[in-house]
LODRENKOL-492888 format. One line per 4 residues: number of its first residue (from 0); for each residue y, x negated, z negated of N, C-alpha, C. Coordinates in steps of 0.001 Angstrom, whole numbers, plus 500000, padded with zeros to 6 digits. Each point is the difference from the previous one (the first is absolute). Example, Ala and Ser with C-alpha at 12.3 -4.5 7.8 and 13.67 -1.06 7.14 Angstrom:
BEGIN
0) 494310:486810:492200:501190:500890:500000:501200:499100:500000 ~ 501050:500350:500720:501190:499180:499940:501090:500770:499270
This chain:
BEGIN
0) 499033:129101:707695:501391:500390:499963:500272:500835:498750 ~ 501103:499759:499348:500410:500780:498837:500677:501285:500469 ~ 499886:501049:499162:500686:501250:500317:500908:500366:498829 ~ 501212:500409:500330:500988:500384:499001:500532:501380:500372
4) 499816:500958:499095:500487:501347:500233:501520:499960:500179 ~ 500542:500808:500906:501450:499961:500238:500845:500404:498783 ~ 499420:500673:499018:500764:500364:498804:499976:498907:498935 ~ 499175:498970:500189:499931:498889:499038:501215:499096:500184
8) 500409:499314:498912:501100:499037:500054:499449:498632:499644 ~ 499997:499101:500959:499549:498626:499790:501222:499103:500205 ~ 500449:499366:498915:501212:499189:500078:499742:498686:500739 ~ 501050:499492:500632:499931:498708:500678:499534:498939:499016
12) 499095:499155:500432:499470:498940:499155:498605:500301:499493 ~ 499627:501280:499932:498647:500370:499566:498994:499523:501049 ~ 498821:499598:499524:498938:499535:500889:498837:500974:499886 ~ 499602:500566:501141:498924:500991:500037:498840:499409:500794
16) 498815:499931:499369:498829:499399:500634:499439:500814:501143 ~ 499292:499308:500858:499341:500604:501153:499046:501101:499548 ~ 500049:501142:500679:499085:501102:499712:500386:500857:498812 ~ 501129:499707:499377:500450:500778:498844:500671:501283:500463
20) 499753:501069:499253:500567:501310:500298:500934:500408:498868 ~ 501243:500304:500346:500996:500439:499018:500339:501452:500302 ~ 499662:500870:499057:500136:501435:500198:501401:500523:499760 ~ 500137:501326:500033:501312:500624:499893:500707:499729:498676
24) 501296:499819:500110:500923:499888:498865:499717:498819:499073 ~ 499364:498968:500516:499822:498773:499216:501301:499198:500045 ~ 500259:499263:498920:501179:499138:499902:499520:498586:499705 ~ 500283:499056:500891:499538:498626:499869:501222:499085:499947
28) 500130:499228:498904:501155:499128:499801:499951:498732:500839 ~ 501101:499259:500025:500132:498841:500891:499179:498774:499604 ~ 499508:499935:498776:499251:498827:499546:498512:500302:499852 ~ 499543:501075:500617:498610:500463:499875:499143:499401:501106
32) 498775:499606:499630:499004:499532:500969:498754:500855:499804 ~ 499575:500679:501057:498804:500847:499955:498971:499396:500942 ~ 498784:499811:499497:498933:499363:500772:499470:500850:501144 ~ 498935:499497:500599:499370:500660:501154:499187:501215:499566
36) 499953:500984:500882:499122:501176:499873:500205:500774:498703 ~ 501218:500065:499523:500309:500826:498831:500384:501401:500465 ~ 499840:500966:499100:500412:501388:500273:500932:500468:498895 ~ 501237:500272:500357:500946:500648:499093:500068:501439:500483
40) 499391:500903:499250:499783:501353:500499:501309:500766:500166 ~ 500921:499880:499061:501286:500677:500120:500732:499974:498673 ~ 501333:500053:500060:500840:500047:498794:499727:498826:499059 ~ 499772:498816:500540:499765:498797:499200:501301:499192:499954
44) 500352:499484:498811:501216:499215:499832:499618:498588:499556 ~ 500389:498992:500790:499670:498609:499678:501268:499169:500072 ~ 500282:499272:498921:501233:499224:499915:499715:498650:499345 ~ 501050:499274:499632:499930:498650:499411:499292:499058:500974
48) 499542:498868:499500:499205:499080:500807:498538:500392:499789 ~ 499607:501077:500655:498636:500510:499843:499156:499544:501170 ~ 498832:499446:499673:499039:499581:501004:498724:500804:499784 ~ 499489:500597:501069:498779:500809:499946:498989:499373:500947
52) 498804:499747:499498:498951:499386:500820:499462:500938:501067 ~ 499048:499502:500763:499382:500769:501085:499162:501163:499465 ~ 499842:501009:500856:499043:501097:499796:500255:500833:498743 ~ 501235:500188:499624:500335:500855:498854:500339:501404:500493
56) 499671:500999:499184:500376:501383:500280:500888:500478:498864 ~ 501174:500505:500366:500995:500404:499011:500372:501455:500261 ~ 499819:500819:498990:500160:501452:500108:501440:500432:499695 ~ 500319:501283:500242:501366:500481:499818:500555:499813:498590
60) 501309:499807:499965:500830:499942:498796:499726:498767:499139 ~ 499435:498970:500602:499812:498723:499315:501315:499220:500062 ~ 500313:499312:498906:501186:499147:499943:499562:498593:499597 ~ 500211:499043:500895:499566:498620:499778:501208:499065:500012
64) 500075:499115:498998:501062:499004:499948:501304:500513:499441 ~ 499962:501144:499335:501212:500521:499384:500504:499068:498910 ~ 501252:500150:499612:500548:499134:498954:499185:500093:498719 ~ 499790:498879:499330:499256:500018:498753:500723:500827:498939
68) 499236:500672:499179:500570:500793:498912:500167:499086:498791 ~ 500985:499130:500091:500245:498982:498988:501498:499878:499762 ~ 500394:499931:498748:501413:499849:499677:500547:498644:500433 ~ 499109:499027:500247:500457:498673:500428:500278:499934:501501
72) 499571:500996:500752:500150:499973:501461:501466:500137:500390 ~ 500450:499102:500867:501397:499981:500433:500136:500073:501525 ~ 499029:500616:500650:500076:500186:501443:499467:498855:500829 ~ 499339:499038:499377:499441:498862:500741:498921:500493:500978
76) 499847:499274:501109:498965:500322:500972:498690:499370:499528 ~ 499110:500818:499470:498722:499511:499478:498862:500576:500837 ~ 498757:499664:499639:498876:500255:500901:498936:500927:499426 ~ 499327:500668:500948:498747:500714:499760:499042:499535:501088
80) 498826:499510:499593:498996:499554:500963:498748:500845:499817 ~ 499537:500620:501097:498814:500852:499980:498993:499400:500967 ~ 498762:499850:499554:498958:499394:500824:499505:500917:501112 ~ 498919:499596:500632:499409:500723:501122:499029:501079:499530
84) 499834:501014:500833:498976:501018:499776:500277:500943:498843 ~ 501233:500116:499573:500330:500889:498873:500200:501430:500482 ~ 499639:500934:499132:500285:501412:500209:500959:500422:498899 ~ 501152:500507:500403:501040:500376:499053:500295:501481:500227
88) 499560:500828:499056:500070:501452:500168:501372:500562:499627 ~ 500134:501303:500087:501270:500692:499885:500760:499667:498712 ~ 501301:499796:500158:500957:499829:498901:499766:498780:499117 ~ 499280:499009:500482:499838:498750:499267:501312:499229:500076
92) 500345:499292:498902:501165:499117:500005:499565:498601:499575 ~ 500575:499001:500640:499791:498598:499644:501357:499319:500064 ~ 500430:499449:498884:501331:499387:499917:499963:498531:500392 ~ 501120:499523:500517:500170:498563:500241:500112:499285:498657
96) 499875:498689:500009:500073:499207:498783:501420:499832:499491 ~ 500116:499303:498878:501313:499617:499468:500100:498480:500023 ~ 501218:499497:500049:500209:498552:499950:499418:499445:498707 ~ 500240:500681:498884:499505:499541:498698:498478:499930:499943
100) 499321:500845:500781:498538:500033:499994:499369:499225:501139 ~ 500778:499201:500713:499468:499205:501106:500333:500560:501371 ~ 500540:501200:500053:500472:500562:501260:498965:500664:500877 ~ 498743:500081:499538:498940:500547:500862:499125:500980:499228
104) 499768:501144:500613:498931:500911:499601:498935:499841:501074 ~ 498729:499855:499615:498961:499779:501012:498812:500929:499796 ~ 499426:500410:501125:498806:500852:500034:499023:499325:500950 ~ 498751:499859:499580:498989:499325:500819:499468:500859:501133
108) 498887:499565:500552:499351:500675:501124:499140:501174:499538 ~ 499871:500975:500893:499070:501134:499858:500251:500861:498763 ~ 501222:500061:499532:500326:500867:498871:500019:501452:500433 ~ 499660:500879:499066:500064:501443:500248:500862:500605:498907
112) 501155:500537:500401:500987:500510:499051:500114:501503:500219 ~ 499473:500776:499055:500015:501454:500121:501401:500540:499720 ~ 500193:501273:500317:501337:500597:499962:500716:499778:498668 ~ 501284:499739:500122:500941:499850:498879:499751:498767:499134
116) 499187:499065:500445:499819:498754:499241:501276:499165:500128 ~ 500200:499097:499030:501188:499144:500006:499620:498565:499641 ~ 500490:499053:500789:499875:498578:499687:501418:499502:499717 ~ 500241:499618:498747:501334:499593:499567:500362:498590:500447
120) 501264:499663:499804:500517:498696:500410:499257:498853:499304 ~ 499814:498929:500767:499394:498753:499524:498518:500122:499667 ~ 499358:501114:500357:498559:500140:499772:499230:499236:501068 ~ 498793:499598:499653:499105:499329:500938:498654:500712:499939
124) 499689:500715:501082:498783:500797:500095:499053:499274:500951 ~ 498760:499801:499589:499035:499243:500798:499382:500794:501134 ~ 498926:499458:500549:499261:500615:501102:499077:501107:499488 ~ 499724:500990:500883:498994:501033:499749:500258:500814:498740
128) 501256:500243:499702:500381:500757:498811:500244:501454:500388 ~ 499595:500919:499141:500251:501430:500202:500918:500492:498885 ~ 501118:500608:500384:500908:500644:499054:499785:501500:500130 ~ 499575:500658:498938:499777:501444:500023:501335:500745:500048
132) 499919:501279:500266:501184:500846:500069:500910:499798:498789 ~ 501263:499754:500270:501060:499828:498999:499818:498784:499094 ~ 499146:499063:500383:499856:498762:499218:501296:499193:500108 ~ 500384:499388:498887:501237:499221:499962:499680:498602:499498
136) 500411:499005:500770:499845:498610:499584:501401:499471:499780 ~ 500342:499744:498759:501404:499703:499684:500356:498552:500295 ~ 501259:499708:499868:500556:498719:500423:499294:498794:499404 ~ 499886:498983:500820:499501:498673:499629:498543:499967:499573
140) 499214:501000:500366:498587:500033:499634:499145:499495:501162 ~ 498792:499561:499670:499054:499573:501022:498746:500846:499895 ~ 499387:500263:501151:498803:500833:500045:499094:499441:501083 ~ 498723:499856:499708:499078:499574:501049:498764:500867:499960
144) 499186:499872:501017:498840:500839:500196:499046:499919:498821 ~ 499451:501135:499616:498993:500053:498947:498692:499430:500533 ~ 499260:499317:499147:498707:499433:500393:498943:500463:499015 ~ 498764:499693:500298:498914:500485:499149:499853:499211:498705
148) 500539:498789:499945:499883:499240:498768:501273:499201:499739 ~ 500400:499843:498750:501220:499244:499713:499927:498561:500511 ~ 498822:499398:500020:499880:498611:500459:500362:499875:501476 ~ 499567:500967:500834:500275:499873:501432:501474:500231:500299
152) 500715:500709:499127:501419:500240:500207:500828:498746:499738 ~ 499472:499077:499220:500738:498785:499663:499908:498933:501082 ~ 499120:500191:500971:499810:498992:501048:501088:500019:501018
């Protein structure tokens, strides 16, 4: 069973997975899908067409799916997709995509995003990536897991 703190606001249309816990003062928009067994600790804001995979932990003051910081953005409903098993620490921001950039910002599985990190619009972040404190990945960039040799990264 999912639990939603009485101070949280979950708009009609949002889908909350089984076993997910939504803490105090969270704001969940109508086009949001949150997977199973996630923890939104408190004061989390999720909007746009944001999809979050199973088993993610999201700490206070995180903002996911906010409007892209792009002069071309005209209010279109675009997407942010976050994989399973991610840890998103305090004050992290991840923007939704832009129509010009394909409409999707994506984050893979098992990412660890330390406080104040930012994933900009239209970025594509792979699996098992760690963003250090205040790391910024700007618009339309791609990032994937580091490997021990350049040859194995090309596979």
